[in-house]
SERO-4910 file (N, C-alpha, C, O; in steps of 0.05 Angstrom, whole numbers):
BEGIN
 pado doro    nc1    nc2    nc3   cac1   cac2   cac3    cc1    cc2    cc3    oc1    oc2    oc3
  Met    A  -1032    138   1196  -1021    111   1199  -1038     91   1184  -1028     73   1171
  Met    A  -1064     95   1185  -1083     77   1172  -1079     77   1142  -1081     56   1128
  Val    A  -1073    101   1131  -1069    103   1102  -1044     87   1093  -1045     74   1073
  Phe    A  -1023     89   1109   -999     74   1102  -1003     44   1103   -992     29   1087
  Leu    A  -1018     35   1123  -1024      6   1124  -1040     -2   1100  -1035    -23   1088
  Leu    A  -1060     14   1093  -1076      9   1069  -1059      8   1044  -1063     -9   1027
  Leu    A  -1041     27   1042  -1023     28   1019  -1006      3   1017  -1002     -8    995
  Phe    A   -995     -6   1040   -979    -30   1040   -996    -54   1030   -986    -70   1014
  Leu    A  -1020    -56   1040  -1038    -78   1031  -1045    -76   1002  -1046    -97    988
  Leu    A  -1049    -52    992  -1055    -49    963  -1031    -56    946  -1034    -70    925
  Val    A  -1008    -47    953   -984    -53    938   -979    -83    938   -973    -96    918
  Ala    A   -981    -95    962   -977   -124    964   -998   -139    947   -991   -159    934
  Ser    A  -1023   -130    947  -1043   -144    931  -1037   -142    901  -1042   -160    886
  Cys    A  -1027   -118    892  -1020   -115    864   -997   -134    856   -998   -147    835
  Val    A   -977   -136    873   -955   -154    868   -964   -183    867   -956   -199    850
  Leu    A   -982   -190    886   -992   -218    886  -1010   -224    862  -1008   -245    850
  Ile    A  -1027   -205    855  -1045   -209    832  -1028   -212    806  -1032   -230    791
  His    A  -1009   -194    803   -993   -194    779   -975   -219    778   -972   -232    758
  Gly    A   -963   -225    801   -946   -249    802   -961   -275    797   -952   -292    781
  Ala    A   -984   -277    810  -1000   -302    805  -1010   -303    776  -1010   -325    764
  Gly    A  -1017   -280    765  -1026   -280    737  -1004   -287    718  -1008   -301    698
  Met    A   -980   -277    724   -957   -283    707   -950   -313    708   -945   -326    687
  Val    A   -950   -325    732   -944   -353    734   -966   -370    720   -959   -388    705
  Ala    A   -991   -363    725  -1013   -378    712  -1011   -375    682  -1015   -394    667
  Gly    A  -1005   -351    672  -1003   -346    644   -980   -362    631   -983   -373    610
  Leu    A   -957   -363    645   -935   -378    635   -940   -408    634   -932   -421    615
  Val    A   -954   -418    654   -961   -446    654   -980   -452    630   -976   -472    616
  Leu    A  -1000   -435    626  -1019   -439    604  -1005   -436    576  -1012   -450    557
  Leu    A   -987   -417    574   -974   -411    549   -951   -430    541   -943   -431    518
  Asn    A   -941   -445    561   -918   -462    556   -923   -481    533   -905   -485    516
  Ala    A   -946   -494    533   -952   -514    512   -953   -500    484   -943   -510    464
  Ser    A   -966   -476    484   -968   -461    459   -940   -453    449   -935   -454    425
  Leu    A   -923   -445    467   -896   -437    459   -880   -461    448   -865   -458    429
  Arg    A   -884   -484    461   -870   -508    451   -879   -516    423   -863   -523    406
  Arg    A   -906   -514    419   -917   -521    393   -906   -501    372   -900   -509    349
  Leu    A   -904   -476    379   -894   -456    361   -865   -461    354   -856   -457    331
  Asp    A   -850   -471    373   -821   -478    368   -819   -501    349   -801   -502    332
  Gln    A   -838   -520    351   -837   -544    334   -846   -539    305   -835   -548    286
  Arg    A   -868   -523    303   -879   -517    276   -890   -488    277   -911   -484    288
  Phe    A   -875   -470    265   -883   -442    266   -907   -437    248   -909   -448    226
  Ser    A   -925   -421    258   -949   -413    243   -953   -383    248   -956   -375    271
  Pro    A   -954   -366    227   -959   -338    232   -986   -333    247   -987   -316    264
  Met    A  -1007   -348    239  -1033   -344    253  -1031   -353    282  -1041   -340    300
  Gly    A  -1017   -375    286  -1013   -384    314   -997   -365    330  -1003   -360    354
  Ala    A   -977   -353    318   -961   -333    333   -977   -308    339   -976   -297    361
  Gly    A   -993   -299    319  -1010   -276    324  -1031   -281    346  -1035   -264    363
  Trp    A  -1043   -304    345  -1063   -311    365  -1050   -313    393  -1062   -305    413
  Leu    A  -1026   -325    394  -1012   -327    419  -1006   -300    431  -1011   -295    455
  Leu    A   -995   -281    415   -989   -255    425  -1014   -239    433  -1014   -224    452
  Thr    A  -1036   -243    418  -1061   -231    425  -1071   -240    453  -1080   -224    469
  Arg    A  -1069   -266    457  -1077   -277    484  -1060   -266    506  -1069   -260    528
  Ile    A  -1034   -263    501  -1016   -253    521  -1023   -224    528  -1025   -217    551
  Val    A  -1028   -207    507  -1035   -179    512  -1061   -177    527  -1063   -162    547
  Phe    A  -1081   -193    519  -1106   -192    534  -1104   -202    562  -1116   -191    581
  Gly    A  -1087   -222    567  -1082   -231    594  -1069   -210    611  -1077   -206    634
  Leu    A  -1050   -196    600  -1036   -175    615  -1056   -152    621  -1056   -141    643
  Leu    A  -1072   -145    601  -1092   -124    605  -1112   -132    627  -1120   -115    644
  Leu    A  -1119   -157    628  -1137   -166    649  -1124   -164    677  -1138   -157    696
  Leu    A  -1099   -170    678  -1084   -167    704  -1085   -137    713  -1090   -131    736
  His    A  -1079   -119    694  -1079    -91    701  -1107    -81    709  -1110    -66    728
  Leu    A  -1127    -90    694  -1154    -82    700  -1162    -92    728  -1176    -78    743
  Thr    A  -1154   -116    735  -1160   -127    761  -1148   -110    783  -1161   -104    803
  Gln    A  -1123   -102    779  -1110    -85    799  -1124    -57    801  -1127    -47    823
  Ile    A  -1131    -46    779  -1146    -20    779  -1172    -23    794  -1180     -6    809
  Leu    A  -1186    -45    790  -1211    -50    804  -1207    -53    834  -1224    -43    849
  Val    A  -1185    -65    842  -1179    -67    871  -1176    -40    883  -1187    -33    904
  Trp    A  -1160    -23    870  -1156      4    880  -1182     20    880  -1188     33    900
  Ala    A  -1198     17    859  -1223     32    857  -1242     22    880  -1256     39    892
  Ala    A  -1243     -4    885  -1260    -14    907  -1251     -2    934  -1269      4    950
  Val    A  -1226      0    938  -1216     12    963  -1224     41    965  -1232     51    986
  Tyr    A  -1220     56    943  -1229     84    943  -1258     87    949  -1266    104    965
  Gln    A  -1274     69    938  -1303     70    943  -1309     62    972  -1325     75    985
  Trp    A  -1296     41    981  -1300     31   1008  -1293     52   1029  -1307     55   1049
  Glu    A  -1272     67   1023  -1263     88   1042  -1279    114   1039  -1274    133   1053
  Gly    A  -1297    115   1020  -1313    139   1015  -1298    162   1002  -1305    186   1007
  Cys    A  -1278    156    987  -1262    177    974  -1277    191    952  -1273    215    946
  Phe    A  -1296    177    940  -1312    188    917  -1341    181    921  -1348    162    936
  Ala    A  -1358    196    908  -1387    193    911  -1398    167    899  -1417    155    910
  Asp    A  -1385    157    878  -1395    132    865  -1372    116    855  -1349    125    852
  Phe    A  -1378     91    848  -1357     72    839  -1346     81    812  -1322     78    807
  Gly    A  -1362     92    795  -1353    101    768  -1331    121    771  -1311    120    756
  Thr    A  -1334    140    789  -1314    160    793  -1289    148    806  -1266    155    798
  Ala    A  -1292    130    824  -1270    116    837  -1254    100    816  -1230    100    815
  Phe    A  -1269     87    798  -1256     71    777  -1241     90    757  -1218     84    749
  Tyr    A  -1253    112    750  -1241    131    732  -1215    142    744  -1194    143    731
  Tyr    A  -1217    150    770  -1193    161    783  -1171    140    785  -1148    145    781
  Ser    A  -1179    116    792  -1160     94    794  -1146     88    767  -1122     84    766
  Thr    A  -1161     88    746  -1150     83    719  -1130    105    711  -1109     99    701
  Thr    A  -1138    130    716  -1120    152    709  -1095    153    727  -1073    161    718
  Ser    A  -1098    144    751  -1075    144    769  -1056    120    762  -1032    124    759
  Tyr    A  -1068     97    760  -1052     72    754  -1037     75    728  -1014     67    726
  Ser    A  -1050     87    708  -1037     90    682  -1019    114    680  -1007    119    659
  Thr    A  -1018    130    701  -1002    154    704  -1011    177    685   -997    196    681
  Val    A  -1036    174    674  -1046    196    658  -1052    220    676  -1044    242    670
  Gly    A  -1067    215    698  -1072    235    718  -1083    261    708  -1070    282    711
  Tyr    A  -1106    261    696  -1118    285    685  -1121    307    706  -1118    331    699
  Gly    A  -1127    300    730  -1130    321    751  -1158    332    753  -1163    351    768
  Asp    A  -1177    321    737  -1204    331    739  -1220    320    762  -1240    330    770
  Val    A  -1210    297    773  -1222    285    797  -1200    283    817  -1179    271    812
  Ile    A  -1205    294    841  -1184    294    862  -1197    286    888  -1217    296    896
  Pro    A  -1184    266    902  -1194    258    928  -1188    279    949  -1172    298    944
  Ser    A  -1199    276    972  -1193    295    994  -1164    292   1002  -1150    273    995
  Ala    A  -1154    312   1016  -1125    313   1023  -1115    288   1037  -1093    279   1033
  Lys    A  -1133    276   1053  -1125    252   1068  -1117    229   1049  -1101    212   1057
  Trp    A  -1129    227   1025  -1125    205   1007  -1108    210    983  -1104    193    966
  Arg    A  -1097    234    981  -1082    241    957  -1056    225    953  -1048    219    931
  Thr    A  -1044    217    975  -1020    200    973  -1026    174    959  -1009    163    945
  Met    A  -1050    164    962  -1057    138    949  -1055    140    919  -1045    121    906
  Gly    A  -1063    162    907  -1061    165    878  -1032    164    868  -1026    152    848
  Ala    A  -1015    177    884   -986    177    876   -974    149    878   -959    141    861
  Val    A   -981    135    899   -971    108    903   -982     89    882   -969     72    871
  Glu    A  -1008     93    875  -1020     77    854  -1006     82    827  -1002     63    812
  Ala    A   -997    107    822   -983    112    797   -956     98    797   -948     87    777
  Val    A   -942     98    820   -916     84    821   -920     54    817   -904     42    802
  Ile    A   -940     42    830   -944     14    826   -953      7    798   -946    -13    787
  Gly    A   -968     26    786   -976     22    758   -952     21    739   -950      4    722
  Ile    A   -933     40    744   -909     40    728   -894     14    731   -885      2    711
  Leu    A   -891      5    756   -877    -21    761   -891    -44    747   -877    -61    736
  Met    A   -917    -46    750   -932    -68    738   -931    -67    708   -929    -88    695
  Phe    A   -933    -43    696   -931    -41    667   -903    -49    658   -899    -61    636
  Gly    A   -883    -42    673   -855    -50    667   -852    -81    668   -840    -93    650
  Trp    A   -864    -93    688   -863   -122    691   -877   -135    666   -867   -154    655
  Ser    A   -900   -124    659   -915   -134    636   -899   -131    610   -898   -148    593
  Thr    A   -886   -108    607   -870   -102    583   -847   -123    581   -842   -133    559
  Gly    A   -834   -128    603   -813   -148    603   -823   -176    595   -810   -189    579
  Ala    A   -846   -184    606   -857   -210    599   -865   -211    570   -860   -230    556
  Leu    A   -878   -189    560   -886   -188    532   -861   -189    513   -862   -203    493
  Phe    A   -841   -174    521   -816   -174    505   -804   -202    503   -796   -211    482
  Thr    A   -804   -216    525   -794   -243    526   -810   -262    507   -798   -278    492
  Cys    A   -836   -259    508   -853   -276    490   -849   -269    461   -848   -286    444
  Val    A   -848   -243    455   -843   -234    427   -816   -245    418   -814   -254    395
  Asn    A   -796   -243    435   -770   -254    428   -771   -283    422   -758   -293    403
  Arg    A   -786   -298    438   -789   -327    433   -804   -333    407   -796   -351    393
  Val    A   -824   -317    400   -838   -320    375   -819   -314    352   -819   -328    332
  Gln    A   -803   -293    354   -784   -286    333   -763   -308    329   -756   -315    307
  Ser    A   -755   -320    351   -736   -342    350   -748   -366    335   -735   -379    319
  Ala    A   -773   -372    342   -787   -394    328   -790   -388    298   -787   -406    282
  Phe    A   -796   -363    292   -798   -356    263   -771   -359    249   -770   -371    227
  Met    A   -749   -350    262   -723   -352    249   -715   -382    246   -703   -389    226
  Lys    A   -721   -398    266   -715   -427    264   -730   -439    241   -718   -454    225
  Asp    A   -755   -433    238   -772   -443    216   -762   -433    190   -760   -448    170
  Tyr    A   -754   -408    188   -744   -396    164   -718   -409    155   -715   -416    131
  Arg    A   -700   -413    173   -675   -427    167   -680   -455    157   -667   -464    138
  Asn    A   -698   -470    170   -704   -497    162   -716   -497    133   -710   -515    117
  Arg    A   -732   -478    127   -744   -477    100   -723   -470     79   -725   -480     56
  Gln    A   -704   -454     87   -682   -447     68   -665   -471     62   -656   -475     40
  Arg    A   -659   -488     83   -642   -511     79   -657   -534     66   -645   -549     50
  His    A   -683   -536     71   -699   -559     60   -724   -548     46   -746   -551     57
  Pro    A   -721   -535     23   -745   -526      9   -763   -549      0   -753   -570     -8
  Asp    A   -788   -545      1   -807   -566     -7   -809   -569    -37   -824   -586    -47
***
């Protein structure tokens, strides 16, 4: 029963971390996206997408660290490095299988993989939306240049 409560708290924390990060990221990026709509710049677009990707990676890393800290706190692994490695391979669904927790904790790895898939999907959707917005800004700028060449 304790494992299921812990899993519920871990899943909830991942959703909260990712949700809060997405909202904060959108607030910070809103001005950049508006500037890009007004005057397209390839360098600005590249820098914007780079910041978005790094922000998303930071969210995923934070969630991996939370899972690793719980593994370490619960004594699933001998050291934090192993807990972090296991968490990373589980969250990313790579799952090498070279590090395995005791039977009591194996369900956690499977649930972490499921939440990892969901969070990567969420990130993919957000990144797709931003890339689509950048492409729209490019096309708007391109059409304006075609109509009004300098």
